[in-house]
PyMOL CGO cylinders between C-alpha atoms (Angstrom):
from pymol import cmd
from pymol.cgo import CYLINDER

trace = [
    CYLINDER, 0.00, -0.32, 0.38, 1.62, 3.32, -1.03, 0.3, 1, 1, 1, 1, 1, 1,
    CYLINDER, 1.62, 3.32, -1.03, 0.96, 6.43, 1.20, 0.3, 1, 1, 1, 1, 1, 1,
    CYLINDER, 0.96, 6.43, 1.20, -1.33, 9.19, 0.58, 0.3, 1, 1, 1, 1, 1, 1,
    CYLINDER, -1.33, 9.19, 0.58, 0.24, 12.21, -0.84, 0.3, 1, 1, 1, 1, 1, 1,
    CYLINDER, 0.24, 12.21, -0.84, -0.98, 15.57, 0.01, 0.3, 1, 1, 1, 1, 1, 1,
    CYLINDER, -0.98, 15.57, 0.01, -2.50, 17.13, -3.57, 0.3, 1, 1, 1, 1, 1, 1,
    CYLINDER, -2.50, 17.13, -3.57, -3.94, 20.52, -2.16, 0.3, 1, 1, 1, 1, 1, 1,
    CYLINDER, -3.94, 20.52, -2.16, -2.01, 23.06, -3.34, 0.3, 1, 1, 1, 1, 1, 1,
    CYLINDER, -2.01, 23.06, -3.34, -1.78, 26.52, -2.03, 0.3, 1, 1, 1, 1, 1, 1,
    CYLINDER, -1.78, 26.52, -2.03, -1.80, 29.78, -4.66, 0.3, 1, 1, 1, 1, 1, 1,
    CYLINDER, -1.80, 29.78, -4.66, 1.23, 32.15, -3.87, 0.3, 1, 1, 1, 1, 1, 1,
    CYLINDER, 1.23, 32.15, -3.87, 1.67, 35.21, -5.48, 0.3, 1, 1, 1, 1, 1, 1,
    CYLINDER, 1.67, 35.21, -5.48, 5.24, 36.20, -6.64, 0.3, 1, 1, 1, 1, 1, 1,
    CYLINDER, 5.24, 36.20, -6.64, 6.52, 38.25, -3.69, 0.3, 1, 1, 1, 1, 1, 1,
    CYLINDER, 6.52, 38.25, -3.69, 4.23, 37.46, -0.95, 0.3, 1, 1, 1, 1, 1, 1,
    CYLINDER, 4.23, 37.46, -0.95, 5.45, 37.74, 2.45, 0.3, 1, 1, 1, 1, 1, 1,
    CYLINDER, 5.45, 37.74, 2.45, 8.61, 39.85, 1.33, 0.3, 1, 1, 1, 1, 1, 1,
    CYLINDER, 8.61, 39.85, 1.33, 9.29, 43.27, 2.23, 0.3, 1, 1, 1, 1, 1, 1,
    CYLINDER, 9.29, 43.27, 2.23, 10.72, 45.72, -0.24, 0.3, 1, 1, 1, 1, 1, 1,
    CYLINDER, 10.72, 45.72, -0.24, 10.91, 49.03, -1.14, 0.3, 1, 1, 1, 1, 1, 1,
    CYLINDER, 10.91, 49.03, -1.14, 10.27, 50.99, -4.01, 0.3, 1, 1, 1, 1, 1, 1,
    CYLINDER, 10.27, 50.99, -4.01, 12.27, 50.59, -6.80, 0.3, 1, 1, 1, 1, 1, 1,
    CYLINDER, 12.27, 50.59, -6.80, 12.52, 53.87, -9.14, 0.3, 1, 1, 1, 1, 1, 1,
    CYLINDER, 12.52, 53.87, -9.14, 14.13, 53.49, -12.65, 0.3, 1, 1, 1, 1, 1, 1,
    CYLINDER, 14.13, 53.49, -12.65, 15.11, 57.12, -13.63, 0.3, 1, 1, 1, 1, 1, 1,
    CYLINDER, 15.11, 57.12, -13.63, 17.57, 57.86, -16.40, 0.3, 1, 1, 1, 1, 1, 1,
    CYLINDER, 17.57, 57.86, -16.40, 18.62, 54.13, -16.51, 0.3, 1, 1, 1, 1, 1, 1,
    CYLINDER, 18.62, 54.13, -16.51, 19.40, 54.02, -12.87, 0.3, 1, 1, 1, 1, 1, 1,
    CYLINDER, 19.40, 54.02, -12.87, 17.87, 51.90, -10.64, 0.3, 1, 1, 1, 1, 1, 1,
    CYLINDER, 17.87, 51.90, -10.64, 17.47, 53.67, -7.07, 0.3, 1, 1, 1, 1, 1, 1,
    CYLINDER, 17.47, 53.67, -7.07, 15.43, 53.14, -3.98, 0.3, 1, 1, 1, 1, 1, 1,
    CYLINDER, 15.43, 53.14, -3.98, 15.57, 56.15, -2.85, 0.3, 1, 1, 1, 1, 1, 1,
    CYLINDER, 15.57, 56.15, -2.85, 15.56, 60.10, -4.07, 0.3, 1, 1, 1, 1, 1, 1,
    CYLINDER, 15.56, 60.10, -4.07, 17.21, 61.63, -0.74, 0.3, 1, 1, 1, 1, 1, 1,
    CYLINDER, 17.21, 61.63, -0.74, 20.67, 62.00, -2.67, 0.3, 1, 1, 1, 1, 1, 1,
    CYLINDER, 20.67, 62.00, -2.67, 19.26, 63.39, -5.92, 0.3, 1, 1, 1, 1, 1, 1,
    CYLINDER, 19.26, 63.39, -5.92, 19.91, 66.93, -7.25, 0.3, 1, 1, 1, 1, 1, 1,
    CYLINDER, 19.91, 66.93, -7.25, 16.94, 69.41, -8.02, 0.3, 1, 1, 1, 1, 1, 1,
    CYLINDER, 16.94, 69.41, -8.02, 17.12, 68.51, -11.53, 0.3, 1, 1, 1, 1, 1, 1,
    CYLINDER, 17.12, 68.51, -11.53, 16.58, 64.90, -10.97, 0.3, 1, 1, 1, 1, 1, 1,
    CYLINDER, 16.58, 64.90, -10.97, 13.94, 65.42, -8.70, 0.3, 1, 1, 1, 1, 1, 1,
    CYLINDER, 13.94, 65.42, -8.70, 12.25, 67.56, -10.99, 0.3, 1, 1, 1, 1, 1, 1,
    CYLINDER, 12.25, 67.56, -10.99, 12.36, 65.06, -13.65, 0.3, 1, 1, 1, 1, 1, 1,
    CYLINDER, 12.36, 65.06, -13.65, 10.51, 62.20, -11.71, 0.3, 1, 1, 1, 1, 1, 1,
    CYLINDER, 10.51, 62.20, -11.71, 7.68, 64.51, -10.42, 0.3, 1, 1, 1, 1, 1, 1,
    CYLINDER, 7.68, 64.51, -10.42, 7.18, 65.48, -13.56, 0.3, 1, 1, 1, 1, 1, 1,
    CYLINDER, 7.18, 65.48, -13.56, 7.09, 62.23, -15.14, 0.3, 1, 1, 1, 1, 1, 1,
    CYLINDER, 7.09, 62.23, -15.14, 3.17, 60.40, -15.46, 0.3, 1, 1, 1, 1, 1, 1,
    CYLINDER, 3.17, 60.40, -15.46, 2.45, 58.30, -12.82, 0.3, 1, 1, 1, 1, 1, 1,
    CYLINDER, 2.45, 58.30, -12.82, 0.67, 54.83, -13.82, 0.3, 1, 1, 1, 1, 1, 1,
    CYLINDER, 0.67, 54.83, -13.82, -1.06, 52.82, -11.04, 0.3, 1, 1, 1, 1, 1, 1,
    CYLINDER, -1.06, 52.82, -11.04, -1.13, 49.63, -10.28, 0.3, 1, 1, 1, 1, 1, 1,
]
cmd.load_cgo(trace, "trace")
């Protein structure tokens, strides 16, 4: 007699249970925070079109 296997599957979303900060891509660089940006870079980010998720 073979043991029964648990065939129940759990749906897991990609990234579920993981903490991460927002990552921005501005002029080819991936950055997490904007605290070290100059005024021109901040203006560029502010003027971009924002898309909701």
